[in-house]
Residue frames as a rotation matrix with the C-alpha (Angstrom) as fourth column:
MET 1
0.576 0.818 0.000 0.00
0.818 -0.576 0.000 0.00
0.000 0.000 -1.000 0.00
ILE 2
-0.547 -0.704 0.452 1.40
0.686 -0.687 -0.240 3.40
0.480 0.179 0.859 -0.99
VAL 3
0.365 0.682 -0.634 0.39
0.921 -0.363 0.140 6.07
-0.135 -0.635 -0.760 1.50
PRO 4
-0.230 -0.405 0.885 0.70
0.498 -0.830 -0.250 9.70
0.836 0.383 0.393 0.39
THR 5
0.059 0.174 -0.983 1.08
0.982 -0.187 0.026 11.83
-0.180 -0.967 -0.182 3.49
LEU 6
0.057 0.033 0.998 0.08
0.461 -0.887 0.003 15.49
0.885 0.460 -0.066 3.26
ILE 7
-0.157 -0.264 -0.952 1.43
0.984 -0.122 -0.128 17.71
-0.083 -0.957 0.279 6.00
ALA 8
0.488 0.368 0.792 0.12
0.460 -0.879 0.125 21.21
0.742 0.303 -0.598 6.69
LEU 9
-0.606 -0.696 -0.386 2.26
0.748 -0.333 -0.574 23.76
0.271 -0.637 0.722 8.50
PRO 10
0.298 0.811 -0.503 0.18
0.914 -0.394 -0.094 26.15
-0.274 -0.432 -0.859 10.63
SER 11
0.258 -0.123 0.958 -0.04
0.572 -0.780 -0.254 29.73
0.779 0.614 -0.131 9.41
CYS 12
0.192 -0.190 -0.963 1.52
0.855 -0.450 0.259 32.59
-0.482 -0.873 0.076 11.30
SER 13
0.960 0.158 -0.232 2.22
0.067 -0.932 -0.356 36.26
-0.272 0.327 -0.905 10.72
LEU 14
0.160 -0.931 0.329 5.27
0.949 0.236 0.209 36.81
-0.272 0.279 0.921 8.51
GLY 15
-0.299 -0.370 -0.880 7.11
0.190 -0.927 0.325 39.97
-0.935 -0.070 0.347 7.65
GLN 16
-0.629 0.115 -0.769 6.27
-0.749 -0.352 0.561 39.39
-0.206 0.929 0.308 3.99
SER 17
0.123 0.804 0.582 3.13
-0.407 0.576 -0.709 37.63
-0.905 -0.150 0.398 2.88
HIS 18
-0.774 -0.315 -0.550 3.41
-0.632 0.320 0.706 34.96
-0.046 0.894 -0.446 0.21
ARG 19
0.426 0.863 -0.271 0.80
-0.877 0.468 0.113 32.69
0.224 0.190 0.956 -1.23
PRO 20
0.083 -0.425 0.902 1.46
-0.646 0.666 0.373 29.27
-0.759 -0.613 -0.219 0.37
ILE 21
-0.244 -0.259 -0.934 2.73
-0.900 0.419 0.119 26.30
0.360 0.870 -0.335 -1.64
ALA 22
0.616 0.376 0.692 1.93
-0.572 0.818 0.064 22.59
-0.542 -0.435 0.719 -1.62
ILE 23
-0.262 -0.805 -0.532 4.73
-0.962 0.263 0.075 20.16
0.080 0.532 -0.843 -2.47
SER 24
0.850 0.405 0.338 4.04
-0.409 0.910 -0.061 16.58
-0.333 -0.087 0.939 -3.51
TYR 25
-0.119 -0.986 -0.113 7.26
-0.973 0.093 0.213 14.56
-0.200 0.135 -0.970 -3.47
LEU 26
0.905 0.385 -0.180 7.15
-0.422 0.867 -0.266 11.31
0.054 0.317 0.947 -5.44
LEU 27
0.039 -0.952 0.303 10.00
-0.988 0.008 0.152 9.23
-0.147 -0.305 -0.941 -4.06
ASP 28
0.356 -0.030 -0.934 11.22
-0.459 0.865 -0.203 5.89
0.814 0.500 0.294 -5.37
GLN 29
0.054 -0.319 0.946 11.50
-0.969 0.211 0.126 3.39
-0.240 -0.924 -0.298 -2.52
SER 30
0.874 0.168 -0.456 12.01
-0.339 0.884 -0.323 0.26
0.349 0.437 0.829 -4.59
ALA 31
0.802 -0.593 0.072 14.78
0.362 0.578 0.732 -2.16
-0.475 -0.561 0.678 -3.64
SER 32
0.247 -0.746 0.618 17.04
0.926 -0.006 -0.378 -0.90
0.286 0.666 0.689 -6.43
ALA 33
0.395 -0.045 0.917 16.68
0.011 -0.998 -0.054 2.69
0.919 0.031 -0.394 -5.26
GLN 34
0.937 -0.001 0.348 17.26
-0.346 -0.115 0.931 1.83
0.039 -0.993 -0.108 -1.59
ASN 35
0.645 -0.729 0.230 20.43
0.544 0.650 0.531 -0.08
-0.536 -0.218 0.816 -2.52
ASP 36
0.342 -0.496 0.798 21.82
0.739 -0.383 -0.554 2.74
0.580 0.780 0.236 -4.70
GLU 37
-0.122 -0.483 -0.867 24.22
0.942 -0.331 0.051 4.84
-0.311 -0.811 0.496 -2.61
GLN 38
-0.950 -0.270 0.159 24.11
0.311 -0.878 0.365 7.89
0.041 0.396 0.917 -4.88
PHE 39
-0.261 0.935 0.239 20.33
0.247 -0.175 0.953 7.84
0.933 0.308 -0.186 -5.09
GLN 40
0.404 0.415 -0.815 20.06
0.860 0.133 0.493 7.75
0.314 -0.900 -0.303 -1.30
LYS 41
-0.547 -0.643 -0.536 22.49
0.747 -0.663 0.034 10.66
-0.377 -0.382 0.843 -0.96
ASP 42
-0.874 0.270 0.403 20.40
0.102 -0.710 0.697 12.65
0.474 0.651 0.593 -3.42
ARG 43
0.074 0.959 -0.272 17.22
0.557 0.187 0.809 11.74
0.827 -0.212 -0.521 -1.55
LYS 44
0.108 -0.095 -0.990 18.59
0.975 -0.182 0.124 13.15
-0.191 -0.979 0.073 1.69
ARG 45
-0.871 -0.470 -0.140 19.67
0.422 -0.864 0.274 16.35
-0.250 0.180 0.951 -0.05
VAL 46
-0.589 0.731 0.344 16.22
0.148 -0.321 0.936 16.76
0.795 0.602 0.080 -1.57
CYS 47
0.257 0.694 -0.672 14.50
0.813 0.220 0.538 16.16
0.522 -0.685 -0.508 1.77
GLN 48
-0.247 -0.450 -0.858 16.67
0.856 -0.517 0.025 18.78
-0.455 -0.728 0.513 3.46
ALA 49
-0.975 -0.132 0.180 16.06
0.212 -0.802 0.558 21.31
0.071 0.582 0.810 0.69
ILE 50
-0.207 0.973 0.107 12.29
0.353 -0.027 0.935 20.82
0.912 0.231 -0.338 0.89
ALA 51
0.274 0.297 -0.915 12.29
0.951 0.059 0.304 21.17
0.145 -0.953 -0.266 4.67
LYS 52
-0.573 -0.580 -0.578 14.33
0.650 -0.752 0.110 24.38
-0.499 -0.313 0.808 4.49
GLY 53
-0.942 0.151 0.301 12.08
0.148 -0.617 0.773 25.82
0.302 0.772 0.559 1.80
LEU 54
-0.083 0.981 -0.174 8.78
0.709 0.180 0.682 25.33
0.700 -0.067 -0.711 3.61
VAL 55
-0.915 -0.078 0.397 7.22
-0.189 -0.786 -0.588 28.11
0.358 -0.613 0.705 5.69
PRO 56
-0.706 0.708 0.025 4.13
0.208 0.241 -0.948 28.18
-0.677 -0.663 -0.318 7.93
GLY 57
0.114 0.847 -0.520 1.01
-0.592 -0.362 -0.720 27.77
-0.798 0.390 0.460 5.82
ASP 58
-0.325 -0.310 -0.893 2.66
-0.922 0.316 0.226 25.46
0.212 0.897 -0.388 3.29
GLU 59
0.695 0.495 0.522 1.70
-0.565 0.825 -0.031 21.84
-0.446 -0.273 0.852 2.74
PHE 60
-0.347 -0.860 -0.376 3.91
-0.938 0.324 0.124 18.86
0.015 0.395 -0.918 2.02
GLY 61
0.702 0.600 0.385 3.21
-0.589 0.792 -0.159 15.32
-0.400 -0.115 0.909 0.90
VAL 62
-0.552 -0.831 -0.064 5.32
-0.759 0.470 0.451 12.21
-0.345 0.298 -0.890 0.25
ILE 63
0.749 0.661 -0.048 4.17
-0.623 0.678 -0.390 9.44
-0.225 0.322 0.920 -2.04
PHE 64
-0.233 -0.839 0.491 6.41
-0.509 0.536 0.674 6.39
-0.829 -0.093 -0.552 -1.98
VAL 65
0.399 0.259 -0.880 6.82
-0.909 0.234 -0.344 4.82
0.117 0.937 0.329 -5.42
THR 66
-0.514 -0.499 0.698 7.02
-0.585 0.799 0.141 1.03
-0.628 -0.336 -0.702 -5.01
GLY 67
-0.981 0.117 -0.157 5.25
-0.036 0.681 0.731 -2.02
0.192 0.723 -0.664 -6.42
GLU 68
-0.488 0.856 -0.173 1.86
0.631 0.209 -0.747 -1.16
-0.603 -0.474 -0.642 -4.93
SER 69
-0.736 0.278 0.618 -0.94
0.471 -0.446 0.761 0.42
0.487 0.851 0.197 -6.93
ALA 70
0.348 0.909 -0.229 -3.44
0.811 -0.170 0.560 1.36
0.470 -0.381 -0.796 -4.20
LEU 71
-0.687 -0.557 0.467 -3.24
0.307 -0.805 -0.508 4.94
0.659 -0.205 0.724 -2.95
PHE 72
0.391 0.779 -0.490 -4.71
0.851 -0.104 0.515 6.35
0.350 -0.619 -0.703 0.22
GLN 73
-0.102 -0.400 0.911 -4.46
0.103 -0.915 -0.391 9.92
0.989 0.054 0.134 1.39
ASN 74
0.323 0.109 -0.940 -3.58
0.925 0.174 0.338 10.75
0.201 -0.979 -0.045 4.97
LEU 75
0.284 -0.153 0.946 -3.55
0.093 -0.978 -0.186 14.35
0.954 0.140 -0.264 6.19
GLN 76
0.493 -0.108 -0.863 -1.71
0.870 0.089 0.485 15.61
0.025 -0.990 0.138 9.23
ARG 77
0.908 -0.208 0.364 -0.30
-0.199 -0.978 -0.062 18.84
0.369 -0.016 -0.929 10.59
ALA 78
0.547 -0.793 -0.267 3.43
0.837 0.522 0.163 19.14
0.010 -0.313 0.950 11.25
ASN 79
0.746 -0.479 -0.462 6.41
-0.305 -0.863 0.403 21.37
-0.592 -0.160 -0.790 11.88
PRO 80
0.516 -0.568 -0.642 9.58
-0.805 -0.065 -0.590 21.40
0.294 0.820 -0.490 9.71
ALA 81
-0.482 -0.722 0.496 11.29
-0.843 0.536 -0.040 18.82
-0.237 -0.438 -0.867 11.94
LEU 82
-0.028 0.559 0.828 8.47
-0.140 0.818 -0.557 16.37
-0.990 -0.132 0.055 11.37
VAL 83
0.820 0.252 -0.513 8.52
-0.507 -0.096 -0.857 17.15
-0.265 0.963 0.048 7.66
ARG 84
-0.096 -0.939 -0.331 12.15
-0.971 0.160 -0.175 15.98
0.217 0.305 -0.927 7.57
LYS 85
-0.576 -0.095 0.812 11.21
-0.501 0.826 -0.258 12.83
-0.646 -0.556 -0.523 9.45
GLU 86
0.443 0.831 0.336 8.30
-0.132 0.432 -0.892 12.01
-0.887 0.351 0.301 7.12
CYS 87
0.688 -0.207 -0.696 10.38
-0.725 -0.257 -0.640 12.78
-0.046 0.944 -0.326 4.04
GLN 88
-0.231 -0.934 -0.272 13.21
-0.899 0.312 -0.308 10.45
0.373 0.174 -0.912 5.05
GLN 89
0.005 0.270 0.963 11.24
-0.715 0.674 -0.185 7.59
-0.699 -0.687 0.197 6.58
GLN 90
-0.932 -0.258 -0.254 11.33
-0.361 0.719 0.594 4.12
0.030 0.645 -0.763 5.08
PRO 91
-0.026 0.988 -0.155 7.98
-0.926 0.035 0.377 2.67
0.378 0.153 0.913 3.97
VAL 92
0.181 0.167 0.969 6.58
-0.591 0.806 -0.028 -0.56
-0.786 -0.568 0.244 5.35
LYS 93
-0.680 -0.533 0.504 7.44
0.011 0.680 0.733 -3.66
-0.733 0.504 -0.456 3.33
GLN 94
0.173 0.709 -0.683 6.00
-0.739 -0.366 -0.566 -3.35
-0.652 0.603 0.461 -0.17
LYS 95
0.757 0.086 0.648 5.61
0.350 0.784 -0.513 -5.52
-0.552 0.615 0.563 -3.22
PRO 96
-0.348 -0.938 -0.004 8.67
0.453 -0.172 0.875 -5.39
-0.821 0.302 0.485 -5.51
GLY 97
0.030 0.306 0.952 8.52
0.992 -0.125 0.009 -3.05
0.122 0.944 -0.307 -8.47
THR 98
-0.773 -0.257 -0.580 8.31
0.323 -0.946 -0.010 0.62
-0.547 -0.195 0.814 -9.36
LEU 99
-0.109 0.837 0.536 4.79
0.987 0.029 0.155 1.78
0.114 0.546 -0.830 -10.25
VAL 100
-0.923 -0.333 -0.195 4.93
0.348 -0.936 -0.046 5.48
-0.168 -0.111 0.980 -11.06
CYS 101
-0.637 0.693 0.338 1.49
0.149 -0.319 0.936 5.89
0.757 0.646 0.099 -12.63
PRO 102
0.335 0.817 -0.469 -0.60
0.709 0.110 0.697 5.40
0.621 -0.566 -0.543 -9.45
ALA 103
-0.204 -0.481 -0.852 1.78
0.901 -0.433 0.029 7.69
-0.383 -0.762 0.522 -7.57
VAL 104
-0.975 -0.114 0.190 1.27
0.196 -0.847 0.494 10.47
0.105 0.519 0.848 -10.15
ALA 105
-0.192 0.978 0.086 -2.49
0.293 -0.026 0.956 9.92
0.937 0.209 -0.281 -9.92
GLY 106
0.253 0.228 -0.940 -2.19
0.957 0.087 0.278 10.25
0.145 -0.970 -0.196 -6.13
ALA 107
-0.710 -0.569 -0.415 -0.34
0.607 -0.793 0.051 13.54
-0.358 -0.216 0.908 -6.47
LYS 108
-0.746 0.512 0.427 -3.12
0.102 -0.546 0.832 14.88
0.658 0.664 0.355 -8.69
LYS 109
0.260 0.872 -0.415 -5.64
0.614 0.183 0.768 14.02
0.746 -0.454 -0.487 -5.97
GLN 110
-0.122 -0.386 -0.914 -3.50
0.955 -0.296 -0.002 15.81
-0.270 -0.874 0.405 -3.39
PHE 111
-0.951 -0.308 -0.019 -3.39
0.287 -0.905 0.313 18.97
-0.113 0.293 0.949 -5.47
GLU 112
-0.420 0.873 0.247 -7.12
0.235 -0.158 0.959 18.85
0.877 0.461 -0.139 -6.18
SER 113
0.376 0.577 -0.725 -7.72
0.821 0.154 0.549 18.98
0.429 -0.802 -0.416 -2.43
THR 114
0.051 -0.447 -0.893 -5.57
0.731 -0.593 0.339 22.08
-0.680 -0.670 0.296 -1.85
LYS 115
0.379 0.248 0.891 -6.74
0.907 -0.289 -0.306 24.66
0.182 0.925 -0.335 -4.39
ILE 116
0.998 0.063 -0.016 -5.56
0.065 -0.977 0.204 27.78
-0.003 -0.204 -0.979 -2.58
ARG 117
0.403 -0.915 0.000 -1.89
-0.162 -0.071 0.984 26.76
-0.901 -0.397 -0.177 -2.61
LEU 118
0.403 -0.392 -0.827 0.64
-0.915 -0.168 -0.366 26.87
0.005 0.905 -0.426 -5.42
PRO 119
0.919 0.025 0.394 1.41
-0.096 0.982 0.161 23.23
-0.383 -0.186 0.905 -6.33
ILE 120
0.058 -0.923 -0.381 4.91
-0.998 -0.046 -0.041 21.84
0.020 0.383 -0.924 -6.82
LEU 121
0.971 0.207 0.122 5.41
-0.202 0.978 -0.054 18.28
-0.131 0.027 0.991 -8.05
VAL 122
0.020 -1.000 -0.019 8.87
-0.989 -0.023 0.143 16.81
-0.143 0.016 -0.990 -7.41
LEU 123
0.945 0.314 -0.095 9.54
-0.328 0.914 -0.238 13.47
0.012 0.256 0.967 -9.08
GLN 124
-0.086 -0.992 0.097 12.61
-0.996 0.089 0.027 11.44
-0.035 -0.094 -0.995 -8.04
VAL 125
0.762 0.475 0.440 12.41
-0.421 0.880 -0.221 7.95
-0.492 -0.017 0.870 -9.51
GLN 126
-0.466 -0.861 -0.206 14.93
-0.820 0.333 0.466 5.30
-0.333 0.386 -0.861 -10.51
VAL 127
0.523 0.851 0.034 13.12
-0.735 0.471 -0.488 2.97
-0.432 0.230 0.872 -12.85
ASN 128
-0.742 -0.667 0.069 14.22
-0.555 0.668 0.496 -0.57
-0.376 0.330 -0.866 -13.71
GLU 129
-0.570 0.590 0.571 10.88
0.417 0.807 -0.418 -2.34
-0.708 0.000 -0.707 -13.92
LYS 130
-0.911 0.307 0.276 8.58
0.182 -0.300 0.936 -2.04
0.370 0.903 0.217 -16.91
GLU 131
-0.501 0.804 -0.321 5.23
0.313 -0.178 -0.933 -0.34
-0.807 -0.568 -0.162 -16.45
ALA 132
0.000 0.586 0.810 2.36
0.999 0.028 -0.021 0.27
-0.035 0.810 -0.586 -18.87
PRO 133
-0.833 -0.360 0.420 2.57
0.421 -0.905 0.060 3.85
0.358 0.227 0.906 -20.22
CYS 134
0.123 0.870 -0.478 0.30
0.968 -0.211 -0.135 6.37
-0.218 -0.446 -0.868 -18.54
GLN 135
-0.746 -0.534 0.397 1.04
0.635 -0.750 0.186 9.48
0.198 0.391 0.899 -20.56
GLU 136
-0.019 0.830 0.558 -2.48
0.294 -0.529 0.796 10.86
0.956 0.179 -0.234 -20.11
ILE 137
0.736 0.256 -0.626 -2.23
0.650 -0.013 0.759 10.72
0.187 -0.966 -0.176 -16.30
MET 138
-0.176 -0.909 -0.379 1.21
0.920 -0.288 0.264 12.33
-0.350 -0.302 0.887 -16.35
ARG 139
-0.730 -0.110 0.675 0.15
0.493 -0.769 0.408 15.11
0.474 0.630 0.615 -18.70
ASP 140
0.311 0.927 0.210 -3.15
0.384 -0.325 0.864 15.81
0.869 -0.188 -0.457 -16.92
THR 141
0.590 -0.144 -0.794 -1.34
0.798 -0.043 0.601 16.11
-0.120 -0.989 0.090 -13.58
ALA 142
-0.513 -0.855 -0.077 1.37
0.812 -0.512 0.280 18.39
-0.279 0.081 0.957 -14.99
GLN 143
-0.501 0.393 0.771 -1.21
0.418 -0.670 0.613 20.59
0.758 0.630 0.171 -16.70
LEU 144
0.621 0.734 -0.276 -3.16
0.565 -0.174 0.807 20.93
0.544 -0.657 -0.522 -13.45
VAL 145
0.216 -0.646 -0.732 0.00
0.876 -0.204 0.438 22.01
-0.432 -0.736 0.521 -11.62
ILE 146
-0.750 -0.591 0.296 1.00
0.659 -0.629 0.412 24.53
-0.057 0.505 0.861 -14.28
LYS 147
-0.139 0.803 0.579 -2.52
0.517 -0.440 0.734 25.93
0.845 0.402 -0.353 -14.71
ARG 148
0.804 0.468 -0.367 -2.55
0.527 -0.272 0.805 26.79
0.277 -0.841 -0.465 -11.01
GLY 149
0.750 -0.538 0.385 0.75
-0.484 -0.843 -0.236 28.63
0.451 -0.010 -0.892 -11.23
GLY 150
0.734 -0.447 0.511 2.87
-0.300 0.463 0.834 25.78
-0.609 -0.766 0.206 -9.91
SER 151
0.066 -0.832 -0.552 5.95
-0.996 -0.019 -0.089 23.89
0.064 0.555 -0.829 -11.08
VAL 152
0.988 0.110 0.109 6.92
-0.111 0.994 0.004 20.34
-0.108 -0.016 0.994 -12.06
LEU 153
0.183 -0.983 -0.001 10.50
-0.982 -0.183 0.055 19.26
-0.055 -0.009 -0.998 -11.29
VAL 154
0.980 0.045 -0.192 11.91
-0.079 0.981 -0.177 15.96
0.180 0.188 0.965 -12.58
LEU 155
0.347 -0.895 0.279 15.16
-0.812 -0.138 0.567 14.88
-0.470 -0.423 -0.775 -10.92
ASN 156
0.155 -0.347 -0.925 17.44
-0.839 0.448 -0.309 12.67
0.521 0.824 -0.222 -12.99
SER 157
0.989 0.145 -0.021 17.72
-0.123 0.899 0.421 8.96
0.079 -0.414 0.907 -12.24
THR 158
0.294 -0.934 0.201 21.08
-0.845 -0.156 0.512 7.69
-0.447 -0.320 -0.835 -11.00
ASN 159
-0.370 -0.435 0.821 21.04
-0.014 0.886 0.463 4.53
-0.929 0.160 -0.334 -13.12
GLU 160
-0.932 -0.077 -0.354 20.57
-0.347 -0.087 0.934 3.54
-0.102 0.993 0.054 -16.74
GLY 161
-0.707 0.702 0.082 17.28
0.700 0.712 -0.058 1.85
-0.099 0.016 -0.995 -15.94
GLY 162
-0.044 0.724 -0.688 15.58
0.451 -0.600 -0.661 5.23
-0.891 -0.340 -0.300 -15.87
GLU 163
-0.847 -0.387 -0.364 16.41
-0.099 -0.558 0.824 6.21
-0.522 0.734 0.434 -19.44
SER 164
-0.761 0.615 0.208 13.34
0.486 0.327 0.810 4.65
0.430 0.718 -0.548 -21.06
PHE 165
0.078 0.794 -0.603 11.11
0.982 -0.167 -0.093 6.13
-0.174 -0.585 -0.792 -18.36
ARG 166
-0.319 -0.286 -0.904 12.69
0.240 -0.947 0.215 9.56
-0.917 -0.148 0.371 -18.89
ALA 167
-0.999 -0.050 -0.004 12.02
0.005 -0.185 0.983 9.32
-0.050 0.981 0.185 -22.64
GLU 168
-0.379 0.925 -0.032 8.41
0.813 0.350 0.466 8.33
0.442 0.151 -0.884 -21.99
LEU 169
0.073 0.372 -0.925 8.00
0.827 -0.541 -0.152 11.15
-0.557 -0.754 -0.347 -19.50
GLU 170
-0.660 -0.400 -0.636 9.44
0.018 -0.855 0.518 13.75
-0.751 0.331 0.571 -21.87
ALA 171
-0.905 0.379 0.191 7.12
0.262 0.143 0.954 12.55
0.335 0.914 -0.229 -24.63
ALA 172
-0.085 0.929 -0.361 4.09
0.972 0.156 0.173 12.80
0.217 -0.336 -0.916 -22.35
LEU 173
0.349 0.175 -0.921 5.03
0.643 -0.759 0.099 16.29
-0.682 -0.627 -0.378 -21.17
GLU 174
-0.534 -0.605 0.590 6.24
0.840 -0.298 0.454 17.67
-0.099 0.738 0.667 -24.50
GLY 175
-0.243 0.389 0.889 5.46
0.460 -0.760 0.459 21.37
0.854 0.520 0.006 -24.92
LEU 176
0.842 0.524 -0.124 4.91
0.328 -0.316 0.890 21.98
0.428 -0.791 -0.438 -21.19
PRO 177
0.292 -0.764 0.575 7.33
-0.543 -0.627 -0.558 24.10
0.787 -0.150 -0.599 -19.09
ILE 178
0.961 0.009 -0.278 8.76
0.184 0.730 0.659 21.17
0.208 -0.684 0.699 -17.13
LEU 179
0.446 -0.847 0.290 11.97
-0.889 -0.458 0.029 21.58
0.109 -0.271 -0.956 -15.11
TYR 180
0.887 -0.263 -0.380 14.59
0.220 0.963 -0.153 18.83
0.406 0.052 0.912 -15.46
SER 181
0.566 -0.733 0.378 17.65
-0.821 -0.460 0.338 18.58
-0.074 -0.501 -0.862 -13.23
GLN 182
0.579 -0.443 -0.685 20.63
-0.127 0.780 -0.612 16.37
0.805 0.441 0.395 -14.04
THR 183
-0.305 -0.774 -0.554 22.81
0.632 0.271 -0.726 17.22
0.712 -0.572 0.407 -11.01
GLN 184
-0.982 -0.188 0.005 22.70
0.112 -0.607 -0.787 18.97
0.151 -0.772 0.617 -7.62
PRO 185
-0.298 0.954 -0.036 19.04
0.634 0.226 0.740 18.13
0.714 0.198 -0.672 -6.89
GLU 186
-0.053 0.286 -0.957 18.99
0.946 -0.292 -0.140 20.19
-0.319 -0.913 -0.255 -3.69
ILE 187
-0.800 -0.258 -0.542 19.76
0.098 -0.947 0.306 23.37
-0.592 0.192 0.783 -5.64
ALA 188
-0.840 0.537 0.082 17.07
0.105 0.012 0.994 22.52
0.533 0.844 -0.067 -8.19
VAL 189
-0.069 0.832 -0.550 14.53
0.919 0.268 0.290 22.07
0.389 -0.485 -0.783 -5.39
LYS 190
-0.296 -0.119 -0.948 15.53
0.691 -0.712 -0.126 25.33
-0.660 -0.692 0.293 -3.68
GLU 191
-0.943 -0.135 -0.305 15.33
-0.094 -0.771 0.630 27.33
-0.320 0.622 0.714 -6.91
THR 192
-0.647 0.762 0.013 12.02
0.382 0.310 0.871 25.72
0.660 0.568 -0.492 -7.89
ILE 193
0.003 0.633 -0.774 10.44
0.999 -0.034 -0.024 26.66
-0.042 -0.773 -0.633 -4.56
GLU 194
-0.455 -0.262 -0.851 11.74
0.384 -0.920 0.078 30.23
-0.803 -0.292 0.519 -4.75
GLU 195
-0.995 0.051 -0.081 10.67
-0.095 -0.420 0.903 30.73
0.012 0.906 0.423 -8.36
THR 196
-0.412 0.903 -0.120 7.20
0.692 0.396 0.603 29.31
0.593 0.165 -0.788 -7.70
ARG 197
0.022 0.378 -0.926 6.70
0.883 -0.442 -0.159 31.70
-0.469 -0.814 -0.343 -4.79
ASN 198
-0.682 -0.354 -0.641 7.98
0.080 -0.906 0.415 34.64
-0.727 0.232 0.646 -6.87
LYS 199
-0.907 0.399 0.138 5.71
0.177 0.060 0.982 33.65
0.383 0.915 -0.125 -9.76
GLY 200
-0.105 0.906 -0.410 2.75
0.953 0.209 0.218 33.56
0.283 -0.368 -0.886 -7.37
ASP 201
-0.153 -0.025 -0.988 3.64
0.595 -0.800 -0.072 37.01
-0.789 -0.599 0.137 -6.04
ARG 202
-0.938 -0.235 -0.256 3.93
-0.058 -0.620 0.782 38.43
-0.342 0.748 0.568 -9.56
ASN 203
-0.661 0.745 0.090 0.57
0.454 0.302 0.838 36.99
0.597 0.595 -0.538 -10.56
ALA 204
-0.054 0.646 -0.762 -1.03
0.992 -0.053 -0.115 38.36
-0.115 -0.762 -0.638 -7.39
THR 205
-0.377 -0.185 -0.908 -0.02
0.298 -0.952 0.070 41.91
-0.877 -0.244 0.414 -8.29
LYS 206
-0.950 0.046 0.308 -1.48
0.298 -0.156 0.942 41.78
0.091 0.987 0.135 -11.81
């Protein structure tokens, strides 16, 4: 069972008001990803960057990408320390495999439930296993994010098994302003969060 966890940080008075964001982090937790030292280093960097970028009023969700296809949404409130804990936790034992399509569908459901926040989809997947294409789900989710002033960030796989998935993903998202990062994923996450907030501020003043 894949459990997307959405965490809301309580609002407070800030010196500068920004429209809050909602980050859905799709994280590969298959056996191949857990046994890949570089992938795990990148995962920790991404988790830290997300935690640092969140402010009160933001929301955060993790969807573990494994061999399960059932998705259930669980909401809870948290502080940044708990966000780090949720982001870096290991899932309960799952079926082998890497099913991205149901995870993307789960992210779409998360964003549909948080309409007032700017959505950010972060996808970090190392794909070895074959999966039936789901280009429509991927494109619909990306279009929803972009239409609401958000961003989609795809972090590069650390193994050759992700090349076919990357090609499929690029084909599904062709023509959309998708962000791809080959290296330094923590910088890509930081810049994506900052640019999404700035974009929201610019749109608010129009």
